[in-house]
C-alpha positions in Angstrom: -28.7 -48.9 -72.0 -24.9 -49.3 -72.2 -23.6 -51.3 -69.3 -20.4 -49.4 -69.4 -22.4 -46.4 -67.9 -22.3 -48.4 -64.7 -18.6 -48.9 -64.5 -16.6 -47.5 -61.7 -13.1 -48.4 -60.5 -13.0 -51.7 -58.5 -11.0 -52.1 -55.4 -7.9 -54.2 -55.2 -8.8 -55.7 -51.8 -9.9 -59.4 -51.8 -11.8 -59.4 -48.5 -13.7 -57.0 -46.3 -10.9 -57.5 -43.7 -8.4 -56.0 -46.1 -10.8 -53.2 -46.9 -11.6 -52.1 -43.4 -8.0 -52.4 -42.3 -7.0 -50.2 -45.2 -9.6 -47.5 -44.4 -8.4 -47.6 -40.7 -4.8 -47.0 -41.8 -5.5 -44.3 -44.4 -8.5 -42.5 -42.8 -8.3 -43.3 -39.1 -10.4 -40.4 -37.8 -13.1 -40.5 -40.4 -16.5 -41.3 -38.9 -17.9 -44.4 -40.6 -21.1 -45.1 -38.7 -23.4 -42.9 -36.5 -26.3 -44.5 -34.6 -29.2 -42.4 -33.4 -30.0 -44.0 -30.1 -33.3 -42.2 -29.7 -33.9 -42.0 -33.4 -33.4 -38.3 -33.3 -30.5 -36.5 -31.7 -28.7 -38.8 -29.3 -25.6 -40.0 -31.3 -22.9 -42.6 -30.8 -20.3 -43.0 -33.6 -17.5 -45.2 -34.8 -14.4 -44.1 -36.8 -12.6 -46.5 -39.1 -9.8 -46.7 -36.6 -12.0 -47.4 -33.6 -14.0 -50.1 -35.5 -10.8 -51.7 -36.7 -9.3 -51.8 -33.2 -12.5 -53.2 -31.6 -12.8 -55.8 -34.4 -9.2 -56.9 -33.9 -9.7 -57.1 -30.2 -12.8 -59.3 -30.5 -11.2 -61.4 -33.2 -8.2 -62.0 -30.9 -10.5 -63.3 -28.2 -12.3 -65.5 -30.6 -9.0 -66.9 -31.9 -7.9 -67.6 -28.4 -11.0 -69.7 -28.0 -10.2 -71.6 -31.2 -13.3 -70.2 -32.9 -11.7 -69.8 -36.3 -13.7 -71.8 -38.9 -16.8 -72.0 -36.6 -20.2 -70.3 -36.8 -21.2 -67.6 -34.3 -24.7 -66.3 -33.8 -24.9 -62.5 -33.6 -27.7 -61.6 -31.1 -27.9 -57.9 -30.9 -30.4 -55.1 -30.8 -29.9 -52.4 -33.4 -26.7 -50.4 -32.8 -23.0 -50.2 -33.3 -22.3 -53.3 -31.1 -23.7 -55.5 -34.0 -21.3 -53.9 -36.5 -18.3 -54.5 -34.2 -19.3 -58.1 -33.7 -19.9 -58.7 -37.4 -16.4 -57.4 -38.4 -14.9 -59.1 -35.3 -16.1 -62.4 -36.8 -14.6 -61.6 -40.2 -11.3 -60.6 -38.6 -11.2 -64.0 -36.8 -12.2 -66.1 -39.8 -15.4 -67.0 -38.0 -18.6 -67.3 -40.0 -21.1 -64.7 -38.7 -24.8 -65.7 -38.4 -26.9 -62.5 -37.9 -30.1 -63.2 -36.0 -32.3 -60.7 -34.2 -32.8 -61.6 -30.6 -36.4 -62.5 -29.7 -38.4 -60.1 -27.6 -39.2 -60.8 -24.0 -41.5 -63.8 -23.7 -41.3 -64.6 -27.4 -40.9 -68.2 -28.5 -37.4 -69.2 -29.5 -38.3 -71.7 -32.2 -36.6 -69.8 -35.1 -33.5 -69.0 -33.1 -33.3 -72.7 -32.1 -33.7 -73.9 -35.7 -31.0 -71.5 -37.0 -28.6 -72.4 -34.2 -29.1 -76.1 -35.1 -28.9 -75.7 -38.8 -25.8 -73.5 -38.8 -24.1 -75.9 -36.3 -23.2 -72.8 -34.4 -20.8 -73.1 -31.4 -20.7 -69.5 -30.3 -23.1 -66.6 -29.7 -22.0 -63.0 -29.5 -24.3 -60.7 -27.7 -24.8 -58.2 -24.8 -25.0 -58.8 -21.1 -28.7 -57.8 -21.0 -29.7 -60.2 -23.8 -27.7 -63.0 -22.2 -29.6 -62.4 -19.0 -33.0 -62.3 -20.8 -32.2 -65.6 -22.6 -30.7 -67.4 -19.7 -33.9 -69.1 -18.5 -35.2 -70.0 -21.9 -31.9 -71.3 -23.2 -31.7 -73.9 -20.4 -34.8 -75.6 -21.9 -33.3 -75.6 -25.5 -30.2 -77.8 -25.9 -29.1 -76.2 -29.1 -29.0 -72.8 -27.4 -27.7 -74.0 -24.0 -24.7 -75.6 -25.7 -23.5 -72.3 -27.2 -20.5 -70.5 -25.8 -21.9 -67.0 -25.1 -19.5 -64.0 -25.4 -20.7 -60.6 -24.2 -19.0 -57.8 -26.2 -20.4 -54.7 -24.6 -17.9 -55.1 -21.7 -15.0 -56.2 -24.0 -11.9 -53.8 -23.9 -9.6 -53.1 -26.8 -6.6 -54.7 -25.0 -6.6 -57.8 -27.1 -6.2 -55.9 -30.4 -2.4 -56.4 -30.6 -2.8 -60.1 -30.2 -4.8 -60.4 -33.4 -3.4 -62.7 -36.1 -4.7 -62.0 -39.6 -6.7 -65.1 -40.7 -5.8 -67.0 -43.9 -8.9 -66.0 -45.9 -9.5 -65.2 -49.6 -12.3 -63.8 -51.7 -13.8 -67.3 -51.8 -13.9 -67.6 -48.0 -17.3 -67.7 -46.3 -18.1 -64.4 -44.7 -21.6 -65.0 -43.2 -24.8 -67.1 -43.4 -27.8 -65.0 -44.4 -30.9 -67.0 -43.3 -33.9 -66.6 -45.5 -37.2 -65.7 -44.0 -38.6 -69.1 -44.6 -41.9 -68.0 -46.2 -42.1 -71.4 -48.1 -40.4 -73.7 -45.6 -37.6 -74.1 -43.0 -35.1 -71.2 -43.0 -32.1 -71.8 -45.1 -28.6 -70.3 -44.6 -27.3 -68.6 -47.8 -23.5 -68.9 -48.0 -22.2 -65.5 -48.8 -18.5 -65.1 -49.5 -16.2 -62.1 -49.2 -16.1 -62.1 -53.0 -19.9 -62.1 -53.2 -20.0 -59.1 -50.9 -17.3 -57.1 -52.7 -18.9 -57.8 -56.1 -22.4 -56.9 -55.0 -21.1 -53.8 -53.3 -19.5 -52.8 -56.6 -22.9 -53.3 -58.3 -24.7 -51.1 -55.8 -22.0 -48.4 -56.0 -22.2 -48.4 -59.8 -26.0 -48.3 -59.9 -26.4 -45.6 -57.1 -23.3 -43.7 -58.3 -21.9 -43.5 -54.8 -18.8 -41.4 -54.0 -17.0 -40.4 -50.8 -19.3 -37.3 -50.8 -22.4 -39.5 -50.6 -24.2 -39.9 -47.2 -26.7 -42.5 -46.2 -29.6 -42.9 -43.7 -30.7 -46.4 -42.9 -33.3 -47.8 -40.4 -33.6 -51.2 -41.9 -32.7 -54.2 -39.6 -29.0 -55.0 -39.8 -29.6 -58.7 -39.5 -31.2 -58.8 -42.9 -29.4 -58.4 -46.2 -30.9 -55.1 -47.2 -29.8 -53.4 -43.9 -26.5 -55.2 -43.5 -25.2 -54.9 -47.0 -26.9 -51.7 -48.0 -26.4 -49.9 -44.6 -23.1 -51.2 -43.3 -21.0 -52.8 -46.1 -21.9 -50.4 -48.9 -20.8 -47.3 -47.0 -17.5 -49.0 -46.2 -17.0 -50.0 -49.8 -17.8 -46.6 -51.3 -16.1 -44.7 -48.4 -19.0 -42.6 -47.2 -20.6 -42.1 -43.8 -24.0 -43.4 -42.8 -26.6 -42.5 -40.1 -28.3 -45.5 -38.6 -31.4 -45.9 -36.5 -33.5 -48.8 -35.2 -36.5 -50.1 -37.1 -38.5 -49.5 -33.9 -37.6 -45.8 -34.0 -39.0 -45.5 -37.5 -42.1 -47.5 -36.9 -42.8 -45.6 -33.7 -42.4 -42.2 -35.4 -41.9 -42.3 -39.2 -41.0 -38.6 -39.2 -37.7 -39.6 -37.7 -36.6 -41.2 -40.9 -37.2 -38.2 -43.1 -36.0 -35.8 -40.5 -32.7 -37.6 -40.4 -32.4 -37.3 -44.2 -33.2 -33.6 -43.9 -30.9 -32.9 -41.0 -27.9 -34.8 -42.2 -28.4 -33.9 -45.9 -28.4 -37.6 -46.9 -28.2 -38.5 -50.5 -29.1 -42.2 -50.3 -31.9 -43.8 -48.3 -34.7 -46.3 -48.9 -37.0 -49.0 -47.7 -39.8 -51.3 -48.8 -42.9 -49.8 -50.3 -44.9 -49.9 -47.0 -42.5 -47.4 -45.4 -43.3 -44.7 -47.9 -47.0 -45.3 -47.4 -46.5 -45.0 -43.6 -44.8 -41.6 -44.1 -47.7 -40.3 -46.2 -50.2 -41.4 -43.6 -48.3 -40.4 -40.4 -46.5 -37.1 -41.2 -48.7 -34.0 -41.1 -48.5 -30.7 -43.0 -46.7 -28.9 -40.2 -44.1 -31.6 -39.9 -43.6 -31.7 -43.7 -43.0 -28.0 -43.8 -39.9 -28.4 -41.6 -38.3 -31.0 -43.9 -35.7 -30.3 -46.6 -35.4 -33.4 -48.8 -33.7 -31.8 -51.7 -30.4 -33.6 -51.0 -32.1 -37.0 -51.4 -30.8 -38.4 -54.7 -31.5 -42.1 -54.4 -34.8 -43.2 -52.7 -34.4 -47.0 -53.3 -37.5 -49.2 -52.9 -37.6 -53.0 -53.0 -38.0 -56.1 -51.0 -41.8 -56.2 -51.7 -44.0 -55.2 -54.6 -43.2 -51.6 -55.7 -46.5 -49.7 -56.3 -46.8 -46.9 -58.8 -49.6 -45.4 -56.7 -47.3 -45.1 -53.6 -44.5 -43.4 -55.6 -47.1 -40.9 -57.0 -48.6 -40.2 -53.6 -45.2 -39.8 -51.9 -43.9 -37.5 -54.6 -46.9 -35.3 -54.4 -47.1 -35.3 -50.6 -43.4 -34.3 -50.1 -42.9 -32.2 -53.2 -43.0 -29.0 -51.2 -40.4 -30.6 -48.9 -38.0 -30.7 -51.8 -38.4 -34.4 -52.7 -37.8 -35.1 -56.4 -39.8 -37.9 -58.0 -36.8 -38.9 -60.1 -35.1 -39.8 -56.8 -37.2 -43.0 -56.6 -35.1 -46.0 -57.5 -37.0 -49.3 -57.8 -34.7 -52.2 -57.6 -34.8 -56.0 -57.1 -32.7 -58.4 -55.1 -32.6 -61.3 -52.7 -30.3 -63.0 -50.2 -29.3 -65.7 -52.7 -27.7 -63.0 -54.9 -26.1 -61.3 -51.9 -28.4 -58.3 -52.4 -29.0 -56.4 -55.6 -29.9 -58.1 -58.9 -31.2 -55.2 -61.0 -31.5 -51.4 -60.9 -31.7 -48.5 -63.3 -29.6 -45.4 -63.9 -29.6 -43.0 -61.0 -30.6 -40.1 -63.2 -33.5 -41.8 -64.9 -37.1 -41.6 -63.7 -38.8 -44.9 -62.6 -40.2 -47.0 -65.5 -44.0 -47.5 -65.1 -45.9 -49.4 -67.8 -49.6 -50.4 -68.1 -50.5 -53.9 -69.3 -53.7 -55.8 -70.3 -54.7 -57.8 -67.3 -56.5 -60.5 -69.3 -53.3 -61.2 -71.3 -51.3 -61.3 -68.1 -53.3 -64.3 -67.0 -52.3 -66.1 -70.1 -48.6 -65.5 -69.4 -48.3 -62.9 -72.1 -47.7 -59.2 -72.0 -49.8 -56.7 -73.9 -48.9 -53.0 -73.3 -51.8 -50.5 -73.2 -52.3 -46.9 -72.2 -53.2 -46.2 -68.6 -56.6 -44.9 -69.6 -57.8 -48.2 -71.1 -60.0 -50.6 -69.1 -58.8 -53.9 -67.6 -55.2 -52.6 -67.1 -52.5 -53.3 -64.6 -49.7 -50.8 -63.8 -46.4 -52.4 -63.0 -43.2 -50.6 -61.9 -40.0 -51.7 -63.6 -37.1 -52.7 -61.3 -34.2 -51.9 -63.6 -31.9 -54.2 -65.6 -28.9 -56.3 -65.1 -25.6 -54.4 -65.0 -21.9 -55.1 -65.4 -21.1 -58.9 -65.6 -24.4 -60.1 -64.1 -27.0 -61.7 -66.3 -30.8 -62.0 -66.1 -32.8 -64.4 -68.3 -36.5 -65.3 -68.2 -37.1 -69.1 -68.3 -40.1 -71.3 -68.8 -40.2 -72.9 -65.3 -41.4 -76.2 -66.6 -39.6 -76.6 -70.0 -36.4 -74.8 -68.6 -36.1 -72.9 -71.9 -35.5 -69.2 -72.5 -38.6 -67.0 -72.9 -38.7 -64.2 -75.4 -39.1 -60.6 -74.4 -42.7 -59.9 -73.3 -43.4 -63.3 -72.0 -43.8 -64.1 -68.3 -41.5 -66.8 -66.8 -39.2 -67.5 -63.9 -36.3 -65.0 -63.3 -32.9 -66.6 -63.5 -29.7 -64.9 -62.6 -26.0 -65.6 -62.9 -22.9 -63.7 -62.0 -20.3 -63.3 -59.2 -22.8 -62.0 -56.8 -24.7 -65.3 -56.7 -24.0 -67.0 -53.4 -22.4 -70.4 -53.0 -25.7 -72.2 -52.1 -27.5 -73.2 -49.0 -25.5 -74.3 -45.9 -25.4 -78.1 -45.6 -28.3 -78.5 -48.1 -26.7 -80.0 -51.2 -30.0 -81.1 -52.8 -31.7 -77.7 -52.4 -28.5 -76.0 -53.6 -28.4 -78.2 -56.7 -32.1 -77.4 -57.5 -31.9 -73.7 -56.9 -28.3 -72.6 -57.8 -27.4 -74.9 -60.7 -30.1 -74.5 -63.3 -29.3 -74.8 -67.0 -31.3 -73.7 -70.0 -32.2 -76.8 -72.0 -32.4 -75.0 -75.3 -29.0 -73.2 -75.2 -27.0 -75.1 -72.6 -26.2 -71.9 -70.7 -25.7 -72.1 -67.0 -25.5 -72.4 -64.1 -28.2 -70.0 -63.1 -29.9 -69.2 -59.8 -33.6 -69.9 -60.0 -35.1 -67.1 -58.0 -38.6 -68.5 -57.7 -39.9 -65.1 -58.8 -42.0 -64.6 -61.9 -41.5 -61.7 -64.2 -40.6 -60.6 -67.8 -38.2 -58.4 -69.7 -39.3 -55.6 -71.9 -36.7 -53.5 -73.7 -34.2 -54.7 -71.2 -36.3 -53.6 -68.2 -37.2 -56.2 -65.6 -40.8 -56.4 -64.3 -41.8 -58.6 -61.3 -45.2 -60.2 -61.4 -45.3 -62.7 -58.4 -43.9 -65.9 -57.0 -43.8 -69.1 -59.0 -44.5 -71.5 -56.1 -47.6 -69.5 -55.1 -49.1 -69.2 -58.6 -52.7 -70.3 -58.9 -53.6 -71.9 -62.2 -57.3 -72.6 -62.8 -58.7 -73.5 -66.2 -55.4 -72.6 -67.8 -55.3 -69.1 -66.5 -52.7 -67.7 -64.0 -53.9 -65.9 -60.9 -51.6 -64.2 -58.5 -52.6 -65.0 -54.9 -51.7 -61.6 -53.6 -54.3 -60.0 -55.9 -57.0 -62.4 -54.7 -56.1 -61.9 -51.1 -56.3 -58.1 -51.4 -59.8 -58.5 -52.8 -60.8 -60.9 -50.0 -59.5 -58.5 -47.3 -61.6 -55.7 -48.7 -64.8 -57.7 -49.1 -66.0 -57.6 -45.5 -65.2 -55.6 -42.4 -64.8 -58.7 -40.3 -61.7 -59.8 -42.2 -58.3 -58.8 -40.9 -55.9 -57.0 -43.3 -52.8 -58.8 -44.5 -53.9 -62.1 -42.9 -55.2 -64.2 -45.7 -53.9 -66.9 -48.0 -55.3 -67.9 -51.4 -54.2 -71.3 -53.0 -55.6 -74.1 -55.0 -56.3 -77.8 -54.3 -57.3 -80.6 -56.6 -60.8 -81.8 -56.1 -61.9 -84.7 -58.3 -59.2 -83.9 -60.9 -60.0 -80.1 -61.0 -58.0 -77.3 -59.4 -60.2 -75.3 -57.0 -59.7 -72.1 -55.1 -59.5 -72.0 -51.4 -59.4 -68.9 -49.2 -58.0 -69.0 -45.7 -58.6 -65.7 -43.8 -58.2 -64.5 -40.2 -61.2 -62.8 -38.5 -60.9 -59.5 -36.5 -60.8 -60.3 -32.8 -64.0 -58.3 -32.0 -66.0 -60.5 -34.4 -65.0 -63.9 -33.0 -67.9 -64.3 -30.6 -70.6 -63.2 -33.1 -69.6 -64.6 -36.4 -72.2 -65.0 -39.2 -70.1 -67.2 -41.4 -72.4 -67.3 -44.4 -72.6 -63.5 -44.6 -68.8 -63.3 -44.7 -68.6 -66.2 -47.2 -71.1 -64.5 -49.5 -69.2 -61.3 -49.5 -65.9 -63.1 -50.2 -67.3 -65.2 -53.1 -69.1 -62.2 -54.7 -66.0 -60.0 -54.6 -63.7 -62.8 -56.0 -66.3 -63.6 -58.7 -66.7 -59.9 -59.7 -63.0 -59.0 -59.8 -61.3 -62.3 -60.8 -64.1 -64.3 -62.5 -63.3 -67.3 -60.2 -65.5 -69.6 -58.2 -64.4 -70.1 -54.6 -64.4 -73.7 -53.5 -63.8 -73.1 -49.7 -63.5 -70.2 -47.3 -61.9 -71.0 -44.0 -62.1 -68.3 -41.3 -59.3 -68.5 -38.7 -58.8 -67.2 -35.1 -57.0 -63.9 -34.9 -53.2 -64.1 -35.0 -53.3 -67.9 -35.9 -52.5 -67.9 -39.6 -49.1 -69.4 -40.3 -46.5 -66.7 -40.8 -42.7 -66.4 -41.0 -40.7 -64.5 -38.3 -40.7 -61.5 -40.7 -44.5 -61.5 -41.0 -45.0 -63.1 -44.4 -47.9 -65.5 -44.9 -46.9 -69.1 -45.4 -49.3 -70.1 -48.1 -48.0 -73.6 -48.4 -48.4 -74.1 -44.6 -51.9 -72.8 -44.9 -52.6 -75.3 -47.7 -51.2 -78.2 -45.7 -53.2 -77.1 -42.7 -56.4 -77.0 -44.8 -55.8 -80.5 -46.1 -54.9 -82.1 -42.8 -57.4 -80.1 -40.6 -54.8 -78.5 -38.3 -55.8 -74.8 -38.8 -57.4 -72.9 -35.9 -60.8 -72.5 -37.4 -63.4 -70.4 -35.7 -67.1 -70.9 -35.7 -68.9 -72.8 -38.4 -71.5 -71.8 -41.0 -73.9 -71.1 -38.2 -72.3 -68.3 -36.0 -73.7 -64.8 -36.0 -72.0 -61.5 -36.7 -73.0 -57.8 -36.5 -71.2 -56.0 -39.2 -69.7 -52.6 -38.3 -70.1 -49.9 -40.8 -66.7 -48.1 -41.4 -68.2 -44.7 -41.4 -70.0 -45.4 -38.1 -66.7 -46.6 -36.7 -64.9 -43.4 -37.7 -67.7 -41.3 -36.1 -67.5 -43.3 -32.9 -63.8 -43.0 -32.6 -63.7 -39.3 -33.5 -66.3 -38.6 -30.8 -64.2 -40.5 -28.3 -61.0 -38.8 -29.3 -62.5 -35.3 -29.3 -63.9 -35.9 -25.8 -60.4 -36.9 -24.6 -58.6 -34.1 -26.3 -61.0 -31.4 -25.1 -60.9 -32.6 -21.6 -57.1 -32.6 -21.5 -56.5 -29.0 -22.8 -55.6 -26.4 -20.1 -53.9 -23.1 -20.1 -52.7 -20.9 -17.2 -51.4 -17.3 -17.5 -51.3 -17.7 -21.3 -48.7 -20.5 -21.1 -49.6 -24.0 -22.4 -49.0 -26.6 -19.8 -48.9 -30.4 -20.0 -52.5 -31.7 -19.9 -53.9 -33.5 -16.9 -53.5 -37.1 -18.2 -55.7 -39.2 -16.0 -56.0 -43.0 -16.1 -59.4 -42.6 -17.7 -58.2 -40.2 -20.4 -55.2 -42.4 -21.3 -57.3 -45.5 -21.4 -59.8 -43.8 -23.7 -57.0 -42.6 -26.0 -55.6 -46.2 -26.3 -59.1 -47.7 -26.9 -59.9 -45.2 -29.6 -56.7 -45.7 -31.5 -56.7 -49.4 -31.1 -60.2 -49.4 -32.6 -59.0 -47.4 -35.6 -56.0 -49.7 -36.2 -58.1 -52.9 -35.8 -61.2 -51.5 -37.5 -63.5 -52.5 -34.6 -66.0 -50.6 -32.5 -64.5 -49.0 -29.4 -67.3 -50.7 -27.5 -65.9 -54.1 -28.4 -62.5 -53.4 -26.7 -62.2 -54.3 -23.0 -59.4 -52.4 -21.3 -58.8 -55.4 -19.0 -58.1 -57.7 -21.9 -54.4 -58.2 -22.8 -53.2 -56.5 -25.9 -52.4 -59.8 -27.4 -56.0 -60.8 -27.3 -56.7 -58.2 -30.0 -54.0 -59.6 -32.4 -51.9 -56.5 -32.0 -48.7 -57.2 -34.1 -45.4 -55.5 -33.5 -45.5 -52.9 -36.2 -48.9 -51.6 -35.1 -47.9 -51.7 -31.4 -44.7 -49.6 -32.2 -46.6 -47.2 -34.3 -49.2 -46.7 -31.6 -46.5 -46.2 -29.0 -45.1 -43.4 -31.1 -48.4 -41.6 -31.4 -49.1 -42.1 -27.7 -45.7 -40.6 -26.9 -46.4 -37.6 -29.1 -49.7 -37.0 -27.3 -48.2 -37.4 -23.8 -45.2 -35.2 -24.7 -42.4 -37.6 -23.7 -40.7 -40.6 -25.1 -41.9 -44.2 -24.4 -40.0 -47.4 -24.9 -41.1 -49.1 -28.2 -41.8 -52.3 -26.3 -44.2 -50.7 -23.7 -47.3 -52.5 -25.1 -45.6 -55.8 -24.4 -44.5 -54.9 -20.9 -47.9 -54.3 -19.4 -50.6 -56.9 -19.3 -53.5 -54.8 -20.5 -54.7 -51.2 -21.2 -55.9 -50.6 -17.6 -52.5 -51.3 -16.1 -50.7 -49.4 -18.8 -53.0 -46.4 -18.2 -52.3 -46.5 -14.5 -48.6 -46.6 -15.0 -48.7 -43.7 -17.5 -50.8 -41.6 -15.2 -48.2 -42.0 -12.5 -45.4 -41.1 -14.9 -47.3 -38.0 -16.0 -47.9 -36.9 -12.4 -44.2 -37.4 -11.7 -43.2 -35.3 -14.7 -45.7 -32.6 -13.7 -44.2 -32.5 -10.2 -40.7 -32.2 -11.6 -41.8 -29.4 -13.8 -43.5 -27.5 -11.0 -40.5 -27.7 -8.6 -38.2 -26.4 -11.3 -36.2 -29.6 -12.0 -35.2 -29.6 -15.7 -34.3 -33.2 -16.0 -37.0 -35.9 -16.7 -37.3 -38.8 -14.4 
């Protein structure tokens, strides 16, 4: 493919400050950002002029406090306030440090570590968040020492006092903190030049024009949401519709409905989001969608699965979705965002390979019909002046096409290194090929290969398991383990190797479902795990460690920390449950579905009522609501409803945030009115929650009966 096909005119502006100020002068009334407060119809918007004025006002206040050159944490919920604060920092010459504020009662360790590492002196936030953090911050010196500035009550009166900072394309714009899946979070130093160059790459790959329109629900404090959802629309001069991640997780239909309603051309998310839409959007809802305007459905940030693209395309074909809209791509914080992508008009590249050859670090293409095959989705190729090479991670030499190695990248989008970490910066950002002398390259830590110019991702180098000279990808083994027994909790396992008497051995660390903790027949689970791994991977398992629910080491974004699991295994610090002598009663999945279906049918039938031919709101009693929550929690956690105690706290069942938000959306749909995404964290258990919701429903019924149209 000719790289010239990607070329579009570049901008003359050297910084994002220059760019936004220019937009405000030339197109003052153009709406840049619209945020859907409720995820559906309640809109708040910012024009270029309004954003520029608010940014100048905040910048002037920061300059008056001598903040120029300092670091400021951005602690905001999803919304336009974050965008104002981000550009306010840029306008003041302050380095922004986006961090999502912790939920109520959540530990502040990550926030504390980032504040300390960034050497932050300011924190920009809202009055409500400041109030919520007040008590906790007093106990954390790194947080208590910050100067907090609330921006939701800041007027635009300071705008005329703004002094344009002396910044260039090389000036530091913000620190993007990595998730820390393999260690302590590190602040990637992203400059104005990095942002403008990467924005040009995205514009070129996606073929964005002022007629484009975006819809984004991705979190703005991460690179994909911030650069793809805020900076790219500004760079390419098109408007974007934003919503919170909670709005999407609570009700996935909202994402596709926004695309349909606003005729969006560009939107995307990690692979799991497309799966969620398939599972949660029914036929009637799909029939009301028009996705024919969707030209770029980007997917990245986690393994892109061919099966997901096929299922999504088939499911939403009648809604106007075109399979060719799928746009697999690859990127990371260390490269600002995008590394590779294809042509907008080309269909995704999916190839089948021989699995056995894969384990020997070689690539052998086969037809999909052959046995022992592995389908991998290509994530495009390098474009413009950015270069991708595949290197042998040990010899540091260039690999030929069709051989698996570490992905190395060089180009103007590669960031300036890790903040205040010269050793890690040298190791990661300044690699050279020993056979050609080329460099410096960024070592991504990802494994992959090039084939006919197309990049294919195969795994992470630091997580690779090598036993008897063969490579094994831990995520493949973990998936096998999770499916081997119903007692094992999905997405909560780690596979790694340890040296035992000079030989690498496989260890499995796996969480157990909450309902199985008291009756755990360890040997039954171990036998199931070992048999499945032996059958599918031809490996002998050395150790299986079963952990207490919600105790496996994870990052703040939910990624398993395999190295922390390995360290915990070696030093005995993991929260191990039972021993090889506990008992367990296995729950049959079909039986579980039948039990839950019976419960749900009972609730649904008891709540249906009609009067004079008009459908009324059902009589939602405490018992009915509690039964609904129990049945759905059982389905999510794959446990028997009989094992769920409504007086136990939700946390006791290992309910994570994405499941809780999704359940909240389904509960709201059943009840017929909106619920706060955090409601499962606000009430101690199901019984108290059911009592509260019963009272709310009675209140709504009363309002309806007396003819008051507004909800209380």
